[in-house]
C-alpha positions in Angstrom: 0.0 0.0 0.0 1.4 3.4 -0.9 2.1 6.1 1.7 -0.9 8.3 0.5 -3.3 5.3 0.8 -2.0 4.4 4.2 -2.6 8.0 5.4 -6.1 8.1 3.8 -7.1 4.9 5.6 -5.4 5.8 8.9 -7.0 9.3 9.3 -10.1 9.2 7.1 -11.0 5.5 7.1 -11.2 5.2 3.3 -9.3 2.7 1.1 -9.8 4.6 -2.1 -9.7 8.3 -3.1 -12.5 10.0 -4.8 -12.3 10.9 -8.4 -9.3 13.1 -9.3 -8.1 13.4 -5.6 -5.2 11.0 -6.2 -4.0 12.7 -9.4 -4.0 16.1 -7.6 -2.1 14.7 -4.6 0.5 13.1 -6.9 0.9 16.3 -8.8 1.6 18.1 -5.5 4.1 15.4 -4.4 6.0 15.8 -7.7 6.5 19.5 -6.7 4.1 20.9 -9.3 2.1 24.1 -8.8 -1.4 22.8 -9.2 -4.9 24.3 -9.6 -7.6 21.8 -8.5 -11.1 22.4 -9.6 -13.5 20.2 -7.7 -17.3 20.8 -7.3 -18.8 21.5 -3.9 -18.5 18.4 -1.8 -15.7 17.0 -3.9 -13.3 16.6 -1.1 -10.9 19.5 -1.7 -9.3 19.5 1.8 -8.0 15.9 1.5 -6.1 17.1 -1.6 -3.7 19.2 0.5 -4.0 17.5 3.9 -2.7 14.1 2.6 0.4 15.3 0.8 1.3 17.6 3.7 1.1 14.6 6.1 3.3 12.5 3.7 6.1 15.2 3.6 8.3 16.5 6.4 7.4 20.0 7.5 4.4 22.2 7.9 1.6 23.1 5.4 0.5 26.7 5.2 -3.2 27.0 4.4 -4.6 30.4 3.3 -8.4 30.6 3.8 -10.8 33.6 3.7 -13.3 32.6 6.4 -12.5 32.2 10.1 -15.4 29.8 10.6 -14.0 27.6 7.8 -10.6 27.6 9.3 -12.0 26.8 12.8 -14.0 23.9 11.4 -11.0 22.4 9.5 -8.6 22.8 12.5 -11.1 21.1 14.9 -11.6 18.3 12.3 -7.8 17.7 12.0 -7.4 17.9 15.8 -10.1 15.3 16.3 -8.1 12.9 14.1 -5.0 13.5 16.3 -3.3 15.8 13.7 -1.8 19.0 15.1 -3.2 22.1 13.5 -3.5 25.8 14.4 -5.4 28.8 13.0 -4.3 32.4 13.5 -7.0 35.0 13.2 -7.3 38.8 13.9 -9.5 38.0 17.0 -6.5 36.4 18.8 -4.4 38.3 21.4 -0.9 39.3 20.1 0.8 37.1 22.8 -1.4 34.2 21.7 -0.3 34.6 18.1 3.3 34.7 19.2 3.0 31.4 21.1 1.1 29.8 18.2 3.9 30.8 15.7 6.6 29.5 18.1 4.8 26.2 18.2 4.9 26.1 14.4 8.6 26.9 14.3 9.8 24.7 17.1 7.0 22.2 17.6 5.4 19.5 15.5 2.4 21.4 14.1 1.5 20.1 10.6 -1.0 22.7 9.5 -1.0 26.5 10.0 -4.2 28.2 8.8 -3.9 31.9 8.0 -6.2 34.6 6.7 -4.6 36.4 3.7 -4.5 39.6 5.7 -2.0 38.0 8.1 0.6 37.5 5.4 1.7 41.1 5.6 2.2 41.1 9.3 5.9 41.4 10.3 5.7 38.8 13.0 4.2 36.2 10.5 6.7 37.0 7.8 9.7 36.6 10.2 8.4 33.3 11.7 7.5 31.8 8.3 11.1 32.1 7.3 12.1 29.9 10.2 9.5 27.2 9.3 10.1 24.1 7.2 7.2 24.7 4.8 6.3 21.7 2.6 3.2 23.1 0.8 1.2 26.3 0.3 -2.5 25.5 0.0 -4.7 28.3 -1.2 -8.4 27.5 -0.4 -11.2 29.4 -2.3 -8.5 30.5 -4.7 -11.1 32.2 -7.0 -11.0 35.1 -4.5 -7.6 36.1 -6.0 -9.2 37.0 -9.3 -10.9 40.4 -9.8 -12.8 38.7 -12.6 -14.4 36.3 -10.1 -17.6 36.7 -8.2 -16.0 36.9 -4.8 -12.8 38.9 -5.4 -10.9 39.7 -2.1 -8.0 42.2 -2.5 -6.3 40.6 0.6 -5.7 37.5 -1.5 -3.3 39.4 -3.7 -1.0 39.4 -0.7 -0.4 35.7 -1.3 2.1 36.8 -3.8 4.3 37.6 -0.8 4.4 33.9 0.0 5.6 33.1 -3.5 8.4 35.6 -3.2 9.5 34.2 0.2 9.2 30.5 -0.8 9.7 30.2 -4.6 10.6 26.5 -4.4 7.6 25.4 -2.3 4.8 24.0 -4.5 1.4 25.8 -4.5 -2.0 24.0 -4.5 -4.8 26.3 -5.4 -8.3 24.9 -4.8 -11.8 26.1 -5.8 -15.2 24.8 -6.6 -16.3 27.5 -9.0 -14.2 29.2 -11.7 -14.8 30.3 -15.2 -12.1 29.8 -17.8 -11.0 33.5 -17.4 -10.7 33.0 -13.6 -8.8 29.8 -14.1 -6.2 31.6 -16.2 -6.0 34.5 -13.8 -5.5 32.3 -10.6 -2.4 30.7 -12.2 -1.0 34.0 -13.2 -1.6 35.7 -9.9 -0.1 32.8 -8.0 2.9 32.7 -10.4 2.6 29.1 -11.5 5.9 27.9 -13.0 3.8 26.3 -15.8 0.0 26.0 -16.3 -1.3 22.9 -14.5 -5.1 22.5 -14.0 -6.7 19.3 -12.8 -10.4 19.6 -13.2 -13.3 17.4 -12.5 -16.4 18.1 -14.6 -18.8 20.4 -12.8 -21.7 18.1 -13.9 -23.9 16.7 -11.1 -25.6 13.8 -12.7 -27.9 13.2 -9.7 -29.0 16.8 -9.4 -32.2 17.9 -11.2 -32.2 21.6 -11.9 -35.7 23.2 -12.0 -36.9 26.8 -12.5 -40.5 27.4 -11.7 -42.2 30.6 -12.7 -44.4 31.3 -9.7 -46.2 34.3 -8.2 -47.2 32.6 -5.0 -43.8 31.3 -4.0 -44.7 30.3 -0.4 -47.6 28.1 -1.6 -45.3 26.5 -4.2 -42.7 25.9 -1.5 -45.1 24.0 0.7 -46.0 21.8 -2.3 -42.4 21.1 -3.0 -41.6 20.3 0.6 -44.6 17.9 0.8 -43.8 16.2 -2.5 -40.0 15.7 -2.1 -39.1 13.7 1.0 -36.0 14.3 3.1 -34.2 17.3 4.4 -33.8 20.6 2.5 -32.3 24.1 2.4 -34.2 27.2 1.4 -32.1 30.2 0.5 -33.4 33.8 0.8 -31.8 37.2 0.4 -32.4 38.9 3.7 -32.5 37.9 7.4 -36.1 38.9 8.0 -37.4 36.5 5.4 -35.6 33.6 7.0 -37.8 33.8 10.1 -41.0 34.7 8.2 -40.7 31.7 5.8 -39.6 29.3 8.6 -42.7 30.3 10.5 -44.9 29.9 7.4 -43.6 26.4 7.0 -44.2 25.6 10.6 -47.8 26.9 10.3 -48.2 24.3 7.6 -47.0 21.5 9.9 -43.5 21.3 8.4 -40.5 21.1 10.6 -38.4 24.2 9.9 -36.0 26.7 11.4 -34.1 29.8 10.3 -30.4 30.8 10.2 -28.5 34.0 9.5 -25.2 35.7 10.5 -27.0 38.1 12.9 -27.8 35.3 15.4 -25.4 34.7 18.2 -23.0 31.7 17.9 -24.9 29.5 20.4 -28.1 29.9 18.4 -26.3 29.3 15.1 -24.6 26.2 16.4 -27.8 24.8 17.9 -29.8 25.4 14.7 -27.1 23.9 12.5 -26.8 20.8 14.8 -30.5 20.2 14.9 -30.7 20.3 11.1 -27.5 18.1 10.6 -29.0 15.5 13.0 -32.4 15.6 11.3 -34.2 17.1 14.3 -35.1 20.0 12.0 -36.1 19.1 8.4 -35.9 22.4 6.6 -33.4 25.2 7.3 -34.4 28.6 5.8 -31.3 30.8 5.6 -29.2 33.5 4.0 -26.0 32.6 2.2 -24.2 32.7 5.6 -25.3 29.1 5.9 -23.6 26.2 4.2 -19.9 26.9 4.0 -18.0 23.9 5.4 -21.2 22.0 6.0 -21.2 18.5 4.5 -24.6 16.9 5.0 -24.8 14.2 2.3 -28.6 13.5 2.3 -30.0 17.0 1.4 -32.8 16.1 -1.1 -33.6 19.6 -2.3 -32.2 23.2 -2.3 -34.7 25.9 -3.0 -33.8 29.5 -3.9 -36.7 31.9 -3.2 -34.7 34.9 -4.6 -32.4 35.2 -7.5 -28.7 34.7 -6.5 -26.2 37.4 -7.4 -24.2 35.1 -9.7 -24.2 31.7 -11.4 -21.1 30.8 -9.2 -23.0 31.5 -6.0 -26.0 29.6 -7.2 -24.0 26.6 -8.4 -22.2 26.4 -5.0 -25.4 26.7 -3.0 -27.4 24.4 -5.2 -24.5 21.9 -5.1 -25.1 21.3 -1.4 -27.9 18.9 -2.4 -27.4 15.3 -3.2 -23.8 14.8 -2.1 -24.6 11.1 -1.3 -25.2 10.5 -5.1 -28.9 10.1 -4.7 -31.3 12.1 -6.8 -31.9 15.6 -5.5 -33.5 18.8 -6.7 -32.1 22.3 -7.1 -35.2 24.5 -7.5 -35.3 28.2 -8.3 -38.6 30.0 -7.8 -38.8 33.0 -10.2 -41.2 35.7 -11.2 -40.9 39.0 -13.2 -40.5 41.0 -10.0 -37.2 39.2 -9.2 -35.5 40.6 -12.2 -36.2 44.2 -11.0 -35.1 43.3 -7.4 -31.8 41.8 -8.7 -31.1 44.9 -10.9 -31.8 47.1 -7.9 -29.5 45.0 -5.7 -26.6 45.3 -8.2 -27.2 49.1 -8.3 -27.1 49.5 -4.5 -23.9 47.4 -4.4 -22.1 50.3 -6.1 -22.3 53.4 -3.9 -21.1 56.7 -5.2 -17.5 57.8 -4.6 -18.8 60.5 -2.2 -20.7 57.9 -0.1 -17.6 55.7 0.1 -15.5 58.6 1.3 -18.2 59.5 3.8 -18.0 56.0 5.2 -14.2 56.1 5.5 -14.3 59.4 7.3 -17.0 58.1 9.7 -14.9 55.0 10.4 -11.9 57.1 11.4 -14.1 59.3 13.7 -15.8 56.2 15.2 -12.5 54.7 16.3 -10.9 58.1 17.0 -7.9 57.5 14.7 -5.8 60.5 13.9 -4.4 61.1 10.5 -1.2 59.1 10.1 -2.1 56.7 12.8 -4.0 53.3 13.1 -1.7 51.1 10.9 -2.3 47.4 11.9 -4.9 48.2 14.6 -7.9 45.9 14.9 -11.4 46.6 16.2 -14.6 44.8 16.8 -17.1 46.2 14.3 -20.8 46.5 15.0 -22.3 47.8 11.7 -25.7 48.5 13.4 -24.1 50.7 16.1 -21.9 52.4 13.6 -24.8 53.3 11.3 -26.9 54.5 14.1 -24.1 56.7 15.4 -23.8 58.6 12.1 -27.3 58.1 10.7 -26.0 56.1 7.7 -27.8 53.5 5.6 -26.5 50.0 6.5 -26.6 48.7 2.9 -24.7 51.7 1.6 -22.1 51.4 4.4 -21.7 47.6 3.9 -21.0 48.0 0.2 -18.8 51.1 0.8 -16.7 49.1 3.2 -16.2 46.4 0.5 -14.8 49.0 -1.9 -12.6 50.6 0.9 -11.3 47.0 1.5 -10.7 46.4 -2.2 -8.5 49.4 -2.3 -6.4 48.0 0.5 -7.2 50.6 3.3 -8.9 48.1 5.6 -9.7 44.4 5.9 -12.7 42.7 7.5 -13.3 39.2 8.8 -16.6 37.3 9.1 -18.5 37.3 12.4 -17.5 34.5 14.7 -17.8 33.6 18.4 -14.4 34.0 20.0 -14.5 32.9 23.7 -12.6 34.8 26.4 -9.1 33.6 27.0 -6.2 34.3 29.4 -2.6 33.4 29.8 -0.4 34.0 32.9 2.7 36.0 31.9 4.7 35.6 35.2 6.4 32.4 36.4 5.1 30.7 39.5 7.7 32.4 41.8 7.0 35.9 40.5 3.3 35.2 40.7 3.6 34.1 44.3 5.4 37.4 45.1 2.6 39.4 43.5 0.0 37.6 45.6 1.9 38.4 48.8 2.1 42.1 47.9 -1.4 42.3 46.6 -3.5 40.4 49.2 -6.9 41.7 47.8 -6.3 39.8 44.6 -4.8 36.6 46.2 -8.1 34.7 46.3 -9.0 35.6 42.8 -5.6 34.4 41.4 -6.0 31.2 43.4 -9.5 30.7 41.9 -8.0 31.1 38.4 -5.3 28.5 39.1 -7.9 26.1 40.6 -10.4 26.5 37.8 -8.1 26.3 34.7 -5.0 24.3 33.9 -2.2 25.2 31.5 -2.4 28.9 32.2 1.4 29.3 32.3 2.0 27.6 29.0 -0.9 28.7 26.6 -4.0 30.8 26.3 -6.9 29.0 28.0 -10.6 29.6 27.4 -12.4 31.1 30.5 -16.0 31.9 31.4 -16.5 35.2 33.3 -20.1 34.2 34.2 -18.8 31.0 35.9 -16.1 32.9 37.8 -18.6 35.5 38.9 -20.9 32.7 40.2 -18.0 31.2 42.2 -17.0 34.5 43.7 -20.6 35.7 44.2 -20.0 38.9 42.2 -20.9 40.1 38.7 -19.4 39.4 35.3 -18.4 43.1 35.1 -16.5 42.8 38.3 -14.6 39.8 36.9 -13.8 41.7 33.7 -12.5 44.6 35.8 -10.2 42.4 37.8 -8.8 40.7 34.7 -8.2 44.0 33.0 -6.4 45.2 36.1 -4.1 42.1 36.1 -3.5 42.7 32.4 -2.5 46.3 32.9 0.0 45.1 35.5 1.4 42.6 33.0 0.4 39.6 35.2 -1.6 38.0 32.5 -2.8 38.5 28.9 -6.6 38.7 28.5 -8.7 38.5 25.4 -12.4 39.2 26.0 -15.1 37.2 24.1 -16.7 38.7 21.0 -19.4 37.8 18.4 -18.5 40.7 16.1 -16.5 40.9 12.9 -13.0 42.2 13.1 -12.0 45.4 11.2 -8.3 46.1 10.7 -6.7 49.3 9.3 -4.2 48.0 6.7 -2.8 51.5 6.1 -2.3 54.6 8.2 -5.5 56.7 8.3 -5.3 59.4 5.6 -7.2 62.6 5.1 -10.3 61.7 3.2 -9.5 64.2 0.4 -6.4 62.0 -0.4 -8.5 58.8 -0.4 -8.0 57.4 -3.9 -10.5 55.1 -5.4 -9.8 53.9 -8.9 -12.8 55.0 -11.1 -11.6 52.6 -13.8 -11.5 49.7 -11.3 -14.9 50.8 -10.0 -16.4 50.9 -13.5 -14.9 47.5 -14.4 -16.2 45.8 -11.3 -19.7 47.2 -12.0 -19.6 46.0 -15.6 -18.6 42.5 -14.4 -21.4 42.5 -11.8 -23.9 43.4 -14.5 -22.6 40.6 -16.8 -23.0 38.1 -13.9 -26.5 39.4 -13.2 -27.4 38.9 -16.9 -26.1 35.3 -16.7 -28.4 34.6 -13.8 -31.4 36.2 -15.5 -30.6 34.2 -18.7 -30.6 31.0 -16.7 -33.9 31.8 -15.0 -35.7 32.8 -18.2 -34.2 30.2 -20.6 -36.7 27.5 -21.7 -35.0 26.0 -24.7 -31.8 24.5 -23.4 -31.0 21.9 -20.7 -30.4 23.7 -17.4 -27.3 21.6 -16.7 -25.9 22.4 -20.1 -26.5 26.2 -19.5 -24.6 26.0 -16.1 -21.8 23.9 -17.5 -21.3 26.2 -20.5 -20.9 29.1 -18.1 -17.9 27.3 -16.6 -16.4 26.5 -20.0 -17.8 22.9 -20.5 -19.4 22.8 -23.9 -19.3 19.2 -25.1 -22.0 18.0 -22.7 -25.2 16.0 -22.9 -28.7 16.8 -21.9 -29.4 15.8 -18.3 -32.9 14.5 -19.0 -33.9 15.5 -15.5 -34.4 19.3 -15.5 -37.7 21.1 -16.2 -36.6 22.0 -19.8 -35.5 18.4 -20.6 -38.7 16.9 -19.2 -40.9 19.3 -21.1 -38.9 18.6 -24.3 -39.1 14.9 -23.7 -42.8 15.0 -23.9 -42.8 16.0 -27.5 -39.3 15.3 -28.9 -38.4 11.8 -30.1 -34.7 11.1 -29.3 -32.6 8.6 -31.1 -32.4 6.2 -28.2 -36.1 6.4 -27.7 -36.7 5.7 -31.4 -34.5 2.7 -31.2 -36.1 1.3 -28.0 -39.6 1.8 -29.4 -38.6 0.3 -32.7 -37.2 -2.8 -31.0 -40.5 -3.4 -29.2 -42.5 -2.9 -32.4 -40.3 -5.4 -34.3 -40.7 -8.0 -31.5 -44.5 -7.6 -31.4 -45.0 -7.7 -35.2 -42.6 -10.6 -35.6 -45.3 -12.7 -33.9 -48.2 -11.5 -36.1 -49.5 -8.3 -37.8 -51.5 -5.9 -35.5 -53.9 -3.0 -36.0 -52.4 0.4 -35.2 -54.4 0.9 -32.0 -53.4 -2.6 -30.7 -49.8 -2.0 -31.5 -49.6 1.4 -29.8 -51.3 -0.1 -26.7 -48.8 -3.0 -26.6 -45.7 -0.8 -26.5 -44.7 -0.1 -22.9 -42.8 2.7 -21.1 -43.3 5.4 -23.7 -46.1 7.9 -24.3 -48.5 7.6 -27.3 -47.2 10.5 -29.3 -43.7 9.1 -29.4 -44.9 5.6 -30.3 -47.0 7.1 -33.2 -44.0 9.2 -34.3 -41.8 6.1 -34.4 -44.4 4.1 -36.4 -44.7 7.0 -38.9 -40.9 7.2 -39.3 -40.7 3.4 -39.8 -43.4 3.5 -42.4 -41.6 6.4 -44.2 -38.4 4.3 -44.3 -40.3 1.1 -45.4 -39.5 -0.7 -42.2 -43.3 -1.2 -41.7 -46.3 -1.5 -44.0 -50.1 -2.1 -43.9 -51.6 -5.3 -45.3 -55.0 -5.7 -47.0 -56.7 -5.9 -43.5 -55.2 -2.5 -42.5 -52.8 -4.2 -40.1 -49.2 -3.3 -39.7 -46.6 -5.9 -40.6 -42.9 -6.3 -41.2 -42.1 -6.3 -44.9 -39.4 -8.8 -46.1 
């Protein structure tokens, strides 16, 4: 058994790789820069985790989402594989310790957000690491032609400069031919090398239903298609409204969006994963990193922003290979809504500058200051403070981020953590000279282990209960101990993190490329038109339309989508003609038959297609009528 198969069986329990995984792994082990295109649920993470485990050294994984990094690290740790993720929510001292463990310890995987690559502490420590592979997850984010371009991904170029001889494995589930080319150029591939599995999902039936009463149609779908499902909507309010509507129709349902606290999100996700909830109604915040194999249907109530987003979300259905449905409910009003949504995604230059100025005021950052500082960012509180529109602010921040002035992470629960910075002897001296804090320090030492070595998760509410005080009082004591350098304290947060990537500048010098702005808008409009074309097309197989968008042109009709099924009712295909013809020949080889009897004797096909086949066979002298007006086989 080869080394890669041994590792696959040891850690994942499989004897064989999925389609294309082995070819990707071998390409990486041969030292080749590789772009792997695998559809959603295709097992991308195994493609870098296995070769990294085969080779000596550590694998650097660049990923855009903290939640995704957290899930993968926990998954690796559950297998006994040492992995660490560094995020902006971590304390500086915590990052320092984690990087030391990567340099001097036996950590196999270091997960980094792209923003971290420019940090001096990361750049210096990376130079000391024995790096065996650079894995770039969601690599389409590096291309400005892609649907989810993130400027921070351009910083990955720094890794290539630092480690020109370390192979790169770029991974994505969705990329057009233009994006495929751009990814390889941006990541400085030594030579083009794309390993791609067809995006075709043979068990997934794509359906577009033109429907004014979408909720009534949704109930019919849910009652007709058995099993669990996902319903995607555009805004948070609709998730709850539609979930309640389903429940009022005796259907097990719940809602999910990024505005919920982490406990609620985890609970809702767990109930759905374990089939306690049948339907999850959600925004696009749901689904990333979730691998539930038996999702029987994915319904989109609203038009998605792009074919890439739709393909990825719809692709969460049927990962077990069983037939599943990807259903888009569409009406004429949706086109207007999507056009309006694209328009609001591009605020005016003045609105973008106003947001930047408000941001600097909000965090009281003076001109020339702020470089590298990170803050919790509550968009609701921010907008309320300056009486700004949340949608305009959100989209303005995206442009400010694209120009490299700031970076933002996704919202994620980060528990409170502490680490003692004194040794035991110095800590004891502190307790003697500060008797009012002696009992509190003893409580910390009794309640948590490993405080001298690493950051440890703590619960201020639990400590308050044990001391018969309040959480605020505990926080006050921990902050006091941090000010006196006794410990490092990182308080819990549910909020996204916003980092100033450049010194704050006077807003009149804020440069936003009008050419870039115009190009991005043009691309967004092209993606919008592709979505509308997909929704309104009634003459080409849905699967073929989607595959053509991703550059696959030599494809076959799926025979499952709404377009194919409608066409199948009237169009006689070659294989159908042959199968009906075989039955006719078998029947007439016994004895001649009247037309009606012959049509009724052919099974598994509708009457129109049987009559069409008989007519074609008559036209080609394969059949004839005798004197009694019965069909027979001429010699």
